[in-house]
C-alpha positions as CSV (number, residue, x, y, z in Angstrom):
1,M,-0.2,-0.4,0.2
2,Y,1.6,3.6,-0.7
3,C,-0.8,5.7,1.3
4,T,-2.6,4.8,5.3
5,T,-4.9,6.5,6.3
6,A,-3.0,9.0,8.2
7,D,-1.0,10.0,5.1
8,I,-5.2,10.7,3.5
9,T,-6.0,13.2,6.6
10,S,-2.9,14.8,7.1
11,R,-2.5,16.2,3.8
12,R,-5.6,16.3,1.9
13,L,-8.9,15.7,4.0
14,A,-10.0,16.5,7.4
15,E,-10.9,13.4,9.6
16,A,-14.6,14.8,9.7
17,E,-14.9,14.6,5.8
18,L,-13.3,11.5,5.7
19,I,-16.1,10.1,7.7
20,Q,-18.4,11.9,5.5
21,L,-17.5,9.9,2.7
22,T,-16.7,6.3,4.0
23,D,-19.9,6.3,6.2
24,D,-22.1,4.3,4.7
25,E,-24.5,3.1,7.3
26,N,-24.8,6.3,9.2
27,T,-22.8,5.6,12.0
28,G,-20.5,8.7,12.6
29,S,-17.5,6.8,12.4
30,L,-14.8,6.1,10.0
31,D,-15.5,2.9,7.6
32,Q,-11.8,1.5,7.3
33,A,-13.1,-1.5,5.3
34,V,-13.8,0.9,2.3
35,V,-10.8,3.6,2.9
36,D,-8.8,-0.3,3.0
37,D,-10.0,-0.8,-0.3
38,I,-9.8,2.8,-2.4
39,I,-6.3,2.2,-0.9
40,S,-5.5,-0.9,-2.8
41,E,-7.3,-0.1,-5.9
42,A,-5.3,3.0,-6.0
43,T,-2.3,0.5,-5.3
44,D,-3.1,-1.0,-7.8
45,L,-3.4,1.1,-10.6
46,I,-0.2,3.3,-9.7
47,N,1.6,-0.5,-9.7
48,S,-0.2,-1.1,-14.0
49,Y,2.1,2.1,-14.7
50,V,5.4,1.9,-12.7
51,R,5.7,-2.1,-13.1
52,S,7.0,-1.9,-16.7
53,H,10.0,-0.2,-15.1
54,Y,10.4,-0.7,-11.9
55,P,9.7,-3.2,-9.1
56,V,6.5,-3.7,-7.5
57,P,6.0,-2.9,-5.2
58,L,8.0,0.5,-4.5
59,N,9.8,0.1,-1.2
60,P,10.9,2.3,0.1
61,V,8.0,4.7,-1.0
62,P,8.9,7.5,-2.8
63,G,7.5,10.9,-1.6
64,L,5.9,11.3,-5.4
65,I,4.2,8.1,-5.5
66,R,2.7,8.5,-1.7
67,N,0.6,12.0,-3.0
68,V,0.4,10.2,-6.2
69,A,-1.7,7.7,-4.3
70,V,-3.6,10.1,-1.7
71,D,-4.6,12.5,-4.4
72,L,-6.1,9.2,-6.2
73,C,-8.0,8.4,-3.1
74,V,-9.1,11.8,-2.4
75,Y,-10.8,11.3,-6.0
76,A,-12.1,7.7,-5.5
77,L,-13.9,8.7,-2.1
78,Y,-15.9,12.0,-3.5
79,Q,-16.5,10.0,-6.5
80,R,-18.8,7.4,-4.1
81,R,-20.8,10.2,-3.3
82,P,-22.0,11.6,-6.2
83,H,-23.9,13.9,-4.5
84,I,-21.4,15.6,-3.2
85,D,-19.7,18.2,-5.5
86,T,-15.9,17.3,-5.6
87,P,-13.8,20.4,-4.9
88,D,-12.1,22.1,-8.2
89,G,-8.5,21.0,-5.7
90,V,-9.5,17.4,-5.5
91,V,-10.2,17.4,-9.2
92,R,-6.9,18.4,-9.9
93,G,-4.8,16.5,-7.8
94,H,-6.8,13.8,-9.6
95,K,-5.4,15.2,-12.9
96,A,-1.7,15.7,-11.8
97,A,-1.7,12.4,-10.2
98,R,-2.4,10.7,-13.6
99,E,-0.6,12.6,-15.2
100,D,2.5,11.7,-12.9
101,L,1.7,8.0,-13.5
102,R,2.1,8.4,-17.3
103,R,4.9,10.5,-17.0
104,I,6.4,8.0,-15.1
105,Q,5.4,5.2,-17.4
106,L,6.6,7.1,-20.3
107,R,10.2,7.6,-18.2
108,D,9.7,12.0,-18.6
109,I,9.7,11.2,-14.2
110,T,12.5,8.8,-12.7
111,L,11.6,7.7,-9.7
112,D,14.5,7.4,-6.7
113,V,14.0,3.5,-6.8
114,A,16.8,0.8,-6.8
115,V,16.4,-1.4,-10.3
116,P,17.8,-4.1,-10.3
117,A,20.3,-4.7,-12.7
118,P,19.6,-6.1,-16.3
119,S,20.8,-10.0,-16.6
120,S,24.0,-10.8,-19.4
121,G,21.7,-12.4,-21.7
122,A,20.9,-15.9,-21.9
123,S,22.1,-18.3,-20.8
124,F,22.0,-22.3,-21.4
125,V,23.0,-24.9,-19.0
126,G,23.3,-28.4,-20.4
127,N,26.0,-31.2,-20.3
128,E,29.1,-31.3,-21.0
129,R,29.8,-31.2,-24.7
130,R,30.1,-35.1,-26.4
131,L,31.8,-34.3,-29.4
132,T,35.1,-32.1,-29.5
133,R,37.4,-31.3,-32.0
134,D,39.9,-34.0,-30.2
135,S,37.1,-36.6,-29.7
136,M,36.0,-36.7,-33.7
137,K,40.2,-36.3,-34.7
138,G,41.3,-39.1,-37.1
139,L,37.2,-40.0,-37.5
140,L,37.2,-38.5,-41.5
């Protein structure tokens, strides 16, 4: 997971807003399962953009990816409530997050993530050669 509930409340939403966006049963409390599902969806989306260039899951999580995850989650939370207007800042954050992901995929943005060295090419494993130049001397 590339962000937490604490990241969402410390960076983008007040806790009361988060409760309003997740409390489907009108209990007045946060539905953590809803938040966890949305964080998981955002993580899957991010992985789909970065996996062609970086090993996933990204660990440690770069700051840019954490911010992208938060913006994707906040937008998704508002989309659960079509009767609530999504604030312009949330829409802009979502568009910027998607653009950042696109630029990462195109390698316009490079993440500070350790990438394993590419292999040196194909290698073949087999039994020792039976027919060698020396073993065939004198046959013809």
